[in-house]
C-alpha positions in Angstrom: 0.1 0.1 -0.2 3.1 2.5 0.9 4.5 1.7 -2.5 1.4 2.8 -3.9 1.1 0.2 -6.3 -2.8 -0.6 -7.1 -4.4 -3.8 -5.0 -7.5 -5.8 -6.1 -8.9 -8.3 -3.6 -10.7 -11.0 -4.9 -13.1 -14.0 -3.4 -16.4 -15.1 -3.0 -19.6 -13.9 -1.5 -18.8 -13.4 2.8 -15.2 -14.0 2.4 -14.3 -10.8 4.3 -13.5 -8.3 1.1 -14.6 -5.2 2.9 -13.0 -5.8 6.1 -9.3 -6.7 4.3 -10.2 -3.6 1.8 -10.7 -1.8 5.8 -7.4 -3.4 6.8 -5.3 -2.1 3.9 -6.5 1.0 4.1 -5.0 1.6 7.0 -1.7 1.6 5.6 -2.4 5.2 3.9 -0.6 7.9 5.5 -2.6 10.6 7.2 -1.3 13.3 4.9 -3.3 11.6 2.2 -6.7 12.8 0.4 -8.7 9.7 -0.1 -12.2 9.7 -1.7 -14.3 6.3 -0.8 -16.6 4.9 -3.1 -19.7 2.6 -2.3 -22.8 1.4 -3.3 -23.7 0.8 0.3 -21.8 2.6 3.1 -19.3 0.0 4.7 -15.7 1.4 5.1 -14.8 3.8 7.9 -11.2 5.0 7.3 -9.1 6.4 10.2 -7.5 9.1 8.1 -8.8 12.8 8.8 -8.4 13.8 4.9 -11.2 10.9 3.8 -14.2 12.0 1.3 -17.5 9.1 1.3 -19.4 8.7 -1.7 -22.2 6.6 -1.4 -24.5 5.3 -4.9 -28.2 6.8 -4.4 -31.1 4.7 -6.1 -33.5 6.5 -8.2 -36.9 6.9 -6.8 -40.2 5.3 -8.1 -40.2 7.8 -11.1 -36.6 7.2 -11.9 -35.3 10.5 -10.9 -32.4 11.5 -8.1 -30.5 8.2 -9.1 -26.8 8.6 -8.8 -24.7 5.2 -9.7 -21.2 4.1 -8.7 -19.7 5.6 -12.4 -21.3 9.0 -11.3 -19.9 9.3 -8.7 -16.5 8.3 -10.1 -16.1 10.8 -12.5 -17.1 13.4 -9.5 -14.1 12.1 -7.6 -11.8 13.5 -10.0 -12.9 16.6 -9.8 -11.7 16.4 -5.7 -8.2 16.2 -6.3 -8.2 12.8 -4.4 -4.4 11.3 -3.9 -6.1 7.6 -3.8 -9.6 6.2 -5.0 -10.9 3.5 -2.9 -13.8 1.2 -4.6 -15.6 -0.5 -2.2 -16.5 -3.4 -5.1 -16.7 -3.1 -8.7 -19.4 -4.5 -10.5 -20.4 -2.8 -13.2 -18.8 -0.2 -16.2 -17.4 1.4 -13.5 -14.3 -0.9 -14.3 -13.0 1.0 -17.3 -13.5 4.5 -15.4 -11.5 3.0 -12.6 -8.9 1.2 -14.9 -8.2 4.7 -16.7 -8.4 6.3 -13.4 -5.2 4.4 -12.3 -3.4 4.7 -15.3 -3.6 8.4 -15.2 -1.8 9.0 -11.8 -3.9 8.3 -9.2 -1.9 5.1 -7.9 -1.9 3.6 -4.9 -5.9 2.4 -5.5 -8.0 -0.3 -4.0 -11.3 -2.6 -4.6 -12.8 -5.9 -4.4 -14.1 -8.1 -7.4 -15.9 -11.0 -6.7 -13.5 -14.1 -8.7 -11.9 -17.4 -7.5 -8.8 -16.7 -8.5 -6.3 -14.3 -8.9 -6.5 -14.6 -12.7 -10.0 -15.1 -12.6 -10.3 -11.5 -11.1 -8.1 -10.0 -13.9 -10.9 -11.8 -16.6 -13.8 -10.4 -14.7 -12.1 -6.9 -14.6 -11.3 -7.0 -18.3 -15.5 -7.9 -19.2 -16.9 -5.8 -16.7 -14.6 -2.8 -18.4 -16.3 -3.9 -21.7 -20.1 -3.4 -20.1 -19.3 0.3 -20.2 -21.0 2.5 -22.8 -17.3 3.5 -24.6 -16.6 1.0 -27.1 -12.9 -0.2 -26.8 -11.0 -3.4 -28.4 -10.9 -6.7 -26.0 -7.1 -6.5 -26.8 -6.7 -3.0 -25.3 -9.1 -3.6 -22.4 -6.8 -6.5 -21.4 -3.1 -4.2 -21.8 -5.2 -1.6 -19.3 -5.7 -4.4 -16.6 -2.9 -5.5 -17.0 -0.9 -2.6 -16.8 -3.2 -0.9 -14.0 -3.5 -3.7 -11.6 -0.2 -4.4 -10.0 -1.6 -7.2 -7.1 -4.2 -9.6 -6.3 -4.8 -10.1 -3.0 -7.3 -13.7 -2.7 -9.5 -14.3 0.0 -11.6 -17.0 1.1 -13.9 -18.6 3.8 -13.2 -22.2 5.0 -16.3 -24.1 5.4 -14.4 -26.4 7.8 -14.5 -23.6 10.8 -15.9 -20.4 9.2 -12.4 -18.9 9.5 -11.5 -16.1 6.5 -8.1 -15.7 5.4 -5.4 -15.1 2.5 -4.8 -17.3 0.1 -2.5 -16.4 -2.4 -1.1 -12.7 -3.0 0.1 -12.8 -6.5 1.9 -9.9 -8.7 0.4 -9.2 -12.4 3.6 -9.1 -14.7 2.1 -8.2 -18.2 1.0 -10.1 -21.1 2.3 -13.1 -22.7 3.2 -13.4 -26.1 -0.5 -15.0 -26.6 -1.6 -12.3 -25.2 -3.0 -13.9 -22.1 -2.1 -12.8 -18.4 0.6 -13.7 -16.2 0.4 -13.8 -13.0 3.3 -14.7 -10.7 2.0 -15.9 -7.3 4.7 -14.2 -4.2 2.6 -15.9 -1.3 0.5 -18.8 -1.1 -1.4 -20.2 1.8 0.2 -23.8 2.9 -2.3 -26.2 4.7 -0.9 -27.0 8.4 -3.7 -29.3 9.6 -6.1 -28.0 12.2 -6.4 -27.3 16.5 -7.8 -29.5 18.5 -10.8 -27.4 18.4 -11.1 -28.0 14.6 -9.8 -24.8 13.3 -8.0 -24.5 10.2 -4.1 -24.0 10.2 -2.8 -22.3 7.8 0.0 -20.7 6.3 0.9 -17.5 4.0 4.4 -19.0 2.4 6.8 -16.6 0.4 7.2 -18.8 -3.1 10.4 -17.2 -3.9 9.3 -15.4 -6.5 10.0 -11.7 -5.7 8.2 -8.7 -7.5 9.3 -6.4 -10.3 8.8 -4.0 -7.8 11.2 -5.5 -5.1 13.6 -2.9 -4.8 11.5 0.1 -4.5 11.1 0.1 -0.4 14.5 0.9 -0.1 14.3 3.3 -2.9 11.3 4.8 -1.0 13.4 5.1 2.4 10.8 2.4 3.5 13.7 0.1 4.7 12.9 0.3 7.8 9.0 -0.8 7.5 10.3 -4.1 6.0 12.0 -5.8 7.8 9.6 -8.7 8.5 9.6 -9.2 5.2 13.2 -8.2 4.1 13.8 -12.0 2.4 11.4 -10.6 -0.7 13.0 -7.1 -1.1 16.4 -5.9 -2.7 18.5 -3.0 -1.8 
């Protein structure tokens, strides 16, 4: 988050995506101006310079509605340092991607998907649902450039716990124009406690992210001591 990477949290219904989104948002510096856009207000951030925008449904006569896409356009006029979208589920995906590519780095959002690759494909599909016609290959290239990290979260039916199962980096497109997804951390099942709770550990795969040297370049070396193995000086 402090490296200003665009992060997409993926998971199914009830997996805790919004809770994780709120937790990650706590790492945003207090000095930054944040605009939070949600269909139904759920997030409450601790940063003082936070603006909350909530969608409004139209009345019985179809008047007074304000959708996520309209809120997104309005948010760009508020000079935000970061934009947080509670959940991307429609044509606003294109607006979010465009803002990420045009200088609003460090943005965060959630999406319904069962894997990091599926999350990227779904985001691409949603961006094509906007009223702006763009070729599929352009939409795919924009998604690959805009999203840096995908965090996968899941709910374990055995005990109802919610855990991060995978943290992956989007590494562009391959020669066949398919997403290149590199797993940085994966969850390893370690068994269960005597009470039946799932024990899982998020393990470093050995794959260093393409931005491995960035923390030292930004003067954040002291803040990465616990995960120093994945970074470079």
